[in-house]
MARKETI-815308 format. One record per residue: residue number from 1; x, y, z of N, C-alpha, C in turn. Coordinates in pm, 1 decimal, m for minus. Layout:
<marzas>
{k=NUM, n_u=X, n_v=Y, n_w=Z, ca_u=X, ca_v=Y, ca_w=Z, c_u=X, c_v=Y, c_w=Z}
...
</marzas>
This chain:
<marzas>
{k=1, n_u=1876.1, n_v=347.1, n_w=m1829.9, ca_u=1898.7, ca_v=538.7, ca_w=m1832.8, c_u=1783.4, c_v=590.4, c_w=m1725.5}
{k=2, n_u=1863.6, n_v=662.6, n_w=m1663.1, ca_u=1728.0, ca_v=749.0, ca_w=m1606.2, c_u=1683.7, c_v=864.3, c_w=m1626.1}
{k=3, n_u=1527.2, n_v=860.3, n_w=m1624.2, ca_u=1484.6, ca_v=999.2, ca_w=m1715.1, c_u=1501.3, c_v=1101.9, c_w=m1636.5}
{k=4, n_u=1506.7, n_v=1238.4, n_w=m1721.6, ca_u=1505.4, ca_v=1349.4, ca_w=m1645.7, c_u=1395.1, c_v=1432.7, c_w=m1573.7}
{k=5, n_u=1275.2, n_v=1350.1, n_w=m1609.4, ca_u=1141.4, ca_v=1418.4, ca_w=m1494.4, c_u=1077.8, c_v=1281.6, c_w=m1536.5}
{k=6, n_u=980.0, n_v=1262.9, n_w=m1456.6, ca_u=948.2, ca_v=1150.2, ca_w=m1360.3, c_u=765.5, c_v=1195.0, c_w=m1411.8}
{k=7, n_u=683.0, n_v=1075.9, n_w=m1446.5, ca_u=545.1, ca_v=1099.0, ca_w=m1469.9, c_u=504.6, c_v=1121.7, c_w=m1302.7}
{k=8, n_u=540.7, n_v=1044.1, n_w=m1206.2, ca_u=464.2, ca_v=1055.8, ca_w=m1074.2, c_u=568.5, c_v=1074.9, c_w=m981.3}
{k=9, n_u=557.0, n_v=1148.9, n_w=m855.2, ca_u=680.5, ca_v=1167.4, ca_w=m789.2, c_u=585.4, c_v=1156.3, c_w=m642.5}
{k=10, n_u=681.3, n_v=1033.9, n_w=m541.3, ca_u=591.1, ca_v=987.0, ca_w=m433.3, c_u=734.5, c_v=1001.2, c_w=m306.4}
{k=11, n_u=673.1, n_v=1064.6, n_w=m221.3, ca_u=770.4, ca_v=1054.3, ca_w=m118.8, c_u=744.1, c_v=941.7, c_w=m4.9}
{k=12, n_u=858.7, n_v=917.4, n_w=54.9, ca_u=828.2, ca_v=796.1, ca_w=179.4, c_u=818.2, c_v=918.7, c_w=311.0}
{k=13, n_u=710.9, n_v=822.1, n_w=370.6, ca_u=649.5, ca_v=872.4, ca_w=526.0, c_u=704.8, c_v=787.3, c_w=619.1}
{k=14, n_u=679.9, n_v=841.5, n_w=734.7, ca_u=689.6, ca_v=722.1, ca_w=862.8, c_u=584.9, c_v=605.0, c_w=824.4}
{k=15, n_u=639.0, n_v=495.7, n_w=923.7, ca_u=556.9, ca_v=365.0, ca_w=940.6, c_u=477.4, c_v=322.1, c_w=816.0}
{k=16, n_u=604.2, n_v=319.3, n_w=696.6, ca_u=587.6, ca_v=265.5, ca_w=582.8, c_u=475.8, c_v=329.3, c_w=475.5}
{k=17, n_u=427.1, n_v=445.1, n_w=547.4, ca_u=327.0, ca_v=519.5, ca_w=458.4, c_u=427.0, c_v=623.6, c_w=368.2}
{k=18, n_u=318.2, n_v=630.6, n_w=235.3, ca_u=375.9, ca_v=718.8, ca_w=161.6, c_u=301.4, c_v=849.9, c_w=192.5}
{k=19, n_u=339.8, n_v=960.1, n_w=78.3, ca_u=276.5, ca_v=1096.1, ca_w=34.1, c_u=282.4, c_v=1125.6, c_w=m132.2}
{k=20, n_u=155.3, n_v=1115.6, n_w=m157.1, ca_u=149.1, ca_v=1129.4, ca_w=m285.1, c_u=33.0, c_v=1276.6, c_w=m297.6}
{k=21, n_u=74.9, n_v=1372.9, n_w=m397.3, ca_u=m4.5, ca_v=1484.2, ca_w=m383.8, c_u=m46.7, c_v=1569.2, c_w=m241.1}
{k=22, n_u=44.1, n_v=1544.1, n_w=m181.5, ca_u=m9.2, ca_v=1602.2, ca_w=m26.9, c_u=m30.1, c_v=1509.9, c_w=32.2}
{k=23, n_u=m99.9, n_v=1373.1, n_w=12.2, ca_u=m200.9, ca_v=1309.7, ca_w=80.6, c_u=m116.3, c_v=1173.5, c_w=107.3}
{k=24, n_u=m124.4, n_v=1163.8, n_w=265.4, ca_u=m63.8, ca_v=1009.8, ca_w=334.0, c_u=m156.4, c_v=905.8, c_w=291.9}
{k=25, n_u=m82.9, n_v=801.7, n_w=229.6, ca_u=m165.5, ca_v=675.0, ca_w=146.8, c_u=m71.5, c_v=554.5, c_w=239.3}
{k=26, n_u=m131.7, n_v=447.7, n_w=259.1, ca_u=m71.2, ca_v=303.6, ca_w=318.0, c_u=m51.9, c_v=248.3, c_w=139.0}
{k=27, n_u=51.1, n_v=168.2, n_w=151.9, ca_u=80.9, ca_v=95.7, ca_w=22.1, c_u=m49.8, c_v=63.3, c_w=m30.6}
{k=28, n_u=m162.9, n_v=0.5, n_w=21.9, ca_u=m241.1, ca_v=m62.6, ca_w=m48.7, c_u=m367.6, c_v=90.5, c_w=m121.3}
{k=29, n_u=m367.9, n_v=174.9, n_w=m68.2, ca_u=m467.4, ca_v=339.3, ca_w=m65.1, c_u=m383.9, c_v=354.9, c_w=m157.6}
{k=30, n_u=m232.0, n_v=379.0, n_w=m201.8, ca_u=m159.0, ca_v=409.1, ca_w=m303.0, c_u=m146.4, c_v=285.5, c_w=m457.7}
{k=31, n_u=m164.4, n_v=180.3, n_w=m395.6, ca_u=m220.9, ca_v=131.1, ca_w=m537.8, c_u=m355.9, c_v=160.8, c_w=m589.1}
{k=32, n_u=m469.2, n_v=186.4, n_w=m547.9, ca_u=m545.6, ca_v=245.6, ca_w=m551.4, c_u=m537.5, c_v=355.2, c_w=m647.8}
{k=33, n_u=m475.4, n_v=475.3, n_w=m590.7, ca_u=m468.9, ca_v=578.6, ca_w=m642.3, c_u=m391.3, c_v=585.8, c_w=m779.5}
{k=34, n_u=m270.0, n_v=514.4, n_w=m748.5, ca_u=m209.7, ca_v=494.3, ca_w=m916.5, c_u=m295.1, c_v=397.6, c_w=m1023.8}
{k=35, n_u=m362.6, n_v=324.5, n_w=m1003.3, ca_u=m444.1, ca_v=238.2, ca_w=m1051.0, c_u=m539.7, c_v=314.7, c_w=m1091.0}
{k=36, n_u=m565.6, n_v=451.6, n_w=m1034.9, ca_u=m731.8, ca_v=491.6, ca_w=m1093.1, c_u=m620.7, c_v=589.7, c_w=m1191.2}
{k=37, n_u=m523.1, n_v=642.0, n_w=m1149.5, ca_u=m482.6, ca_v=707.9, ca_w=m1210.7, c_u=m454.9, c_v=687.7, c_w=m1383.9}
{k=38, n_u=m409.1, n_v=565.9, n_w=m1353.0, ca_u=m366.9, ca_v=456.2, ca_w=m1535.1, c_u=m504.1, c_v=447.8, c_w=m1593.3}
{k=39, n_u=m614.4, n_v=471.0, n_w=m1520.2, ca_u=m732.2, ca_v=409.6, ca_w=m1582.8, c_u=m811.5, c_v=527.9, c_w=m1672.3}
{k=40, n_u=m741.0, n_v=671.0, n_w=m1571.6, ca_u=m777.8, ca_v=741.3, ca_w=m1633.4, c_u=m704.8, c_v=836.7, c_w=m1731.7}
{k=41, n_u=m602.3, n_v=750.6, n_w=m1803.5, ca_u=m531.0, ca_v=761.0, ca_w=m1870.3, c_u=m422.1, c_v=887.9, c_w=m1857.7}
{k=42, n_u=m338.1, n_v=914.6, n_w=m1697.5, ca_u=m304.3, ca_v=1009.2, ca_w=m1709.8, c_u=m153.1, c_v=919.4, c_w=m1719.6}
{k=43, n_u=m49.7, n_v=977.4, n_w=m1732.3, ca_u=105.8, ca_v=968.7, ca_w=m1754.0, c_u=108.4, c_v=860.5, c_w=m1635.1}
{k=44, n_u=226.3, n_v=729.3, n_w=m1666.5, ca_u=195.1, ca_v=668.6, ca_w=m1539.3, c_u=337.6, c_v=548.4, c_w=m1586.4}
{k=45, n_u=398.2, n_v=667.6, n_w=m1666.7, ca_u=534.5, ca_v=511.3, ca_w=m1714.2, c_u=641.8, c_v=533.9, c_w=m1644.5}
{k=46, n_u=709.7, n_v=620.9, n_w=m1554.4, ca_u=767.2, ca_v=623.5, ca_w=m1479.2, c_u=707.6, c_v=691.9, c_w=m1317.1}
{k=47, n_u=742.9, n_v=678.7, n_w=m1198.9, ca_u=774.5, ca_v=681.2, ca_w=m1051.3, c_u=894.0, c_v=671.0, c_w=m994.0}
{k=48, n_u=924.9, n_v=803.1, n_w=m936.3, ca_u=1028.9, ca_v=820.9, ca_w=m827.4, c_u=954.6, c_v=827.8, c_w=m688.5}
{k=49, n_u=1016.0, n_v=723.2, n_w=m610.7, ca_u=1056.7, ca_v=738.2, ca_w=m491.5, c_u=1131.7, c_v=787.2, c_w=m403.5}
{k=50, n_u=1174.0, n_v=879.6, n_w=m337.5, ca_u=1217.5, ca_v=1009.4, ca_w=m262.0, c_u=1140.4, c_v=991.3, c_w=m135.1}
{k=51, n_u=1246.1, n_v=1011.6, n_w=m52.8, ca_u=1278.4, ca_v=1050.9, ca_w=102.7, c_u=1195.3, c_v=1218.5, c_w=146.7}
{k=52, n_u=1139.4, n_v=1210.6, n_w=238.9, ca_u=1081.5, ca_v=1307.9, ca_w=266.2, c_u=1158.1, c_v=1389.6, c_w=324.2}
{k=53, n_u=1107.3, n_v=1524.3, n_w=382.9, ca_u=1180.5, ca_v=1586.8, ca_w=507.9, c_u=1220.6, c_v=1500.9, c_w=630.5}
{k=54, n_u=1120.3, n_v=1454.2, n_w=653.6, ca_u=1152.8, ca_v=1384.5, ca_w=783.2, c_u=1173.2, c_v=1210.3, c_w=765.5}
{k=55, n_u=1155.9, n_v=1124.8, n_w=678.8, ca_u=1201.6, ca_v=1037.0, ca_w=654.1, c_u=1246.1, c_v=997.4, c_w=553.8}
{k=56, n_u=1368.5, n_v=864.9, n_w=533.1, ca_u=1490.1, ca_v=809.1, ca_w=449.5, c_u=1366.3, c_v=711.6, c_w=387.7}
{k=57, n_u=1397.0, n_v=656.7, n_w=247.8, ca_u=1332.7, ca_v=545.3, ca_w=171.1, c_u=1400.2, c_v=455.2, c_w=272.8}
{k=58, n_u=1329.1, n_v=332.7, n_w=300.1, ca_u=1319.5, ca_v=205.5, ca_w=431.8, c_u=1265.2, c_v=93.8, c_w=288.1}
{k=59, n_u=1345.5, n_v=m31.5, n_w=352.8, ca_u=1300.4, ca_v=m139.1, ca_w=299.8, c_u=1218.7, c_v=m122.2, c_w=185.3}
{k=60, n_u=1084.5, n_v=m107.1, n_w=364.6, ca_u=906.8, ca_v=m146.6, ca_w=285.4, c_u=882.9, c_v=m93.8, c_w=187.0}
{k=61, n_u=946.7, n_v=50.8, n_w=193.9, ca_u=870.9, ca_v=156.6, ca_w=116.9, c_u=913.9, c_v=114.2, c_w=m17.3}
{k=62, n_u=1012.1, n_v=52.3, n_w=m77.3, ca_u=1091.6, ca_v=m33.9, ca_w=m191.8, c_u=1031.4, c_v=m127.0, c_w=m217.2}
{k=63, n_u=998.7, n_v=m203.5, n_w=m168.2, ca_u=951.3, ca_v=m340.6, ca_w=m154.0, c_u=769.4, c_v=m311.0, c_w=m222.3}
{k=64, n_u=683.7, n_v=m198.8, n_w=m178.4, ca_u=617.8, ca_v=m144.4, ca_w=m222.8, c_u=609.1, c_v=m113.4, c_w=m336.3}
{k=65, n_u=664.5, n_v=m29.5, n_w=m344.0, ca_u=683.1, ca_v=35.0, ca_w=m531.4, c_u=707.2, c_v=m55.9, c_w=m597.6}
{k=66, n_u=789.8, n_v=m163.6, n_w=m561.6, ca_u=854.9, ca_v=m277.2, ca_w=m627.6, c_u=714.2, c_v=m348.8, c_w=m699.6}
{k=67, n_u=679.8, n_v=m402.1, n_w=m620.2, ca_u=570.5, ca_v=m461.2, ca_w=m620.0, c_u=453.5, c_v=m397.3, c_w=m703.4}
{k=68, n_u=399.8, n_v=m254.8, n_w=m669.6, ca_u=334.4, ca_v=m193.6, ca_w=m755.7, c_u=392.9, c_v=m156.2, c_w=m902.8}
{k=69, n_u=515.8, n_v=m180.2, n_w=m917.2, ca_u=593.6, ca_v=m177.8, ca_w=m1073.7, c_u=542.1, c_v=m304.8, c_w=m1092.6}
{k=70, n_u=555.9, n_v=m413.2, n_w=m1083.9, ca_u=489.5, ca_v=m493.3, ca_w=m1190.4, c_u=338.1, c_v=m507.8, c_w=m1195.5}
{k=71, n_u=308.4, n_v=m519.6, n_w=m1076.4, ca_u=140.1, ca_v=m493.0, ca_w=m1136.1, c_u=56.2, c_v=m390.0, c_w=m1198.6}
{k=72, n_u=107.1, n_v=m274.1, n_w=m1240.2, ca_u=62.3, ca_v=m133.9, ca_w=m1274.0, c_u=163.1, c_v=m161.9, c_w=m1419.2}
{k=73, n_u=228.1, n_v=m203.3, n_w=m1384.3, ca_u=312.1, ca_v=m220.3, ca_w=m1543.5, c_u=418.2, c_v=m66.9, c_w=m1565.7}
{k=74, n_u=448.1, n_v=m9.6, n_w=m1468.9, ca_u=571.8, ca_v=126.1, ca_w=m1472.6, c_u=685.5, c_v=113.3, c_w=m1428.1}
{k=75, n_u=803.8, n_v=191.1, n_w=m1445.1, ca_u=945.8, ca_v=167.3, ca_w=m1417.1, c_u=924.2, c_v=251.6, c_w=m1274.2}
{k=76, n_u=965.4, n_v=215.7, n_w=m1200.0, ca_u=1041.5, ca_v=261.5, ca_w=m1046.0, c_u=1177.1, c_v=313.2, c_w=m1028.2}
{k=77, n_u=1132.8, n_v=408.4, n_w=m974.8, ca_u=1297.6, ca_v=459.6, ca_w=m942.4, c_u=1276.7, c_v=536.6, c_w=m827.6}
{k=78, n_u=1428.7, n_v=518.9, n_w=m728.9, ca_u=1397.3, ca_v=574.4, ca_w=m596.9, c_u=1547.2, c_v=636.2, c_w=m546.1}
{k=79, n_u=1499.6, n_v=766.4, n_w=m559.5, ca_u=1586.7, ca_v=915.3, ca_w=m520.6, c_u=1649.4, c_v=902.7, c_w=m366.1}
{k=80, n_u=1775.2, n_v=892.1, n_w=m353.9, ca_u=1848.2, ca_v=838.4, ca_w=m205.1, c_u=1994.2, c_v=918.4, c_w=m205.4}
{k=81, n_u=1980.5, n_v=1045.9, n_w=m137.4, ca_u=2152.6, ca_v=1073.7, ca_w=m169.9, c_u=2183.5, c_v=1164.9, c_w=m268.8}
{k=82, n_u=2058.9, n_v=1186.0, n_w=m329.8, ca_u=2127.7, ca_v=1235.9, ca_w=m505.3, c_u=2162.8, c_v=1187.5, c_w=m562.4}
{k=83, n_u=2104.2, n_v=1060.6, n_w=m563.9, ca_u=2147.0, ca_v=949.3, ca_w=m653.8, c_u=1991.2, c_v=890.9, c_w=m712.1}
{k=84, n_u=1966.8, n_v=895.8, n_w=m836.9, ca_u=1855.9, ca_v=809.3, ca_w=m858.5, c_u=1872.5, c_v=692.8, c_w=m924.3}
{k=85, n_u=1854.7, n_v=593.2, n_w=m866.6, ca_u=1862.4, ca_v=470.6, ca_w=m926.5, c_u=1691.1, c_v=364.8, c_w=m920.1}
{k=86, n_u=1714.7, n_v=281.0, n_w=m1064.6, ca_u=1567.8, ca_v=212.6, ca_w=m1121.5, c_u=1561.7, c_v=110.7, c_w=m1004.5}
{k=87, n_u=1456.3, n_v=80.8, n_w=m956.4, ca_u=1414.0, ca_v=m43.8, ca_w=m877.1, c_u=1392.7, c_v=m196.2, c_w=m973.1}
{k=88, n_u=1468.1, n_v=m248.3, n_w=m958.5, ca_u=1489.5, ca_v=m352.5, ca_w=m1064.8, c_u=1446.5, c_v=m452.4, c_w=m1000.5}
{k=89, n_u=1315.5, n_v=m541.4, n_w=m1067.0, ca_u=1243.6, ca_v=m590.3, ca_w=m1048.5, c_u=1202.5, c_v=m812.1, c_w=m1106.0}
{k=90, n_u=1216.5, n_v=m866.4, n_w=m1108.8, ca_u=1200.5, ca_v=m1023.2, ca_w=m1089.9, c_u=1072.4, c_v=m1039.6, c_w=m1109.7}
{k=91, n_u=1025.2, n_v=m1118.7, n_w=m1180.8, ca_u=898.3, ca_v=m1182.8, ca_w=m1169.1, c_u=921.6, c_v=m1376.1, c_w=m1163.4}
{k=92, n_u=847.1, n_v=m1409.1, n_w=m1081.8, ca_u=860.1, ca_v=m1566.8, ca_w=m1077.7, c_u=760.2, c_v=m1630.9, c_w=m1122.3}
{k=93, n_u=753.8, n_v=m1715.0, n_w=m1318.0, ca_u=657.3, ca_v=m1785.5, ca_w=m1359.4, c_u=634.8, c_v=m1857.9, c_w=m1254.4}
{k=94, n_u=496.3, n_v=m1872.2, n_w=m1286.7, ca_u=426.9, ca_v=m1972.4, ca_w=m1249.0, c_u=406.6, c_v=m2118.2, c_w=m1296.5}
{k=95, n_u=430.6, n_v=m2234.4, n_w=m1257.1, ca_u=466.3, ca_v=m2331.0, ca_w=m1350.7, c_u=315.2, c_v=m2425.7, c_w=m1400.8}
</marzas>
């Protein structure tokens, strides 16, 4: 089920970067920003990744958000062409 609102909305930017709070971030910087948000006790259950005015969502964006969703334990969604879908992740258990 897709939520009607999201705790965090992130925009895809060129060169695999992200816009969060009108600030450009690399994937690694975004990890730090979202981790800080989580440490501060701010809502972090759902994150929406969507296109910006100039950039559509690329595979590199989805991979980063998927990784972050596993590491930081949130549900990630991608909005594209008027549809919102959950990013499904699987983790491999180490032996």
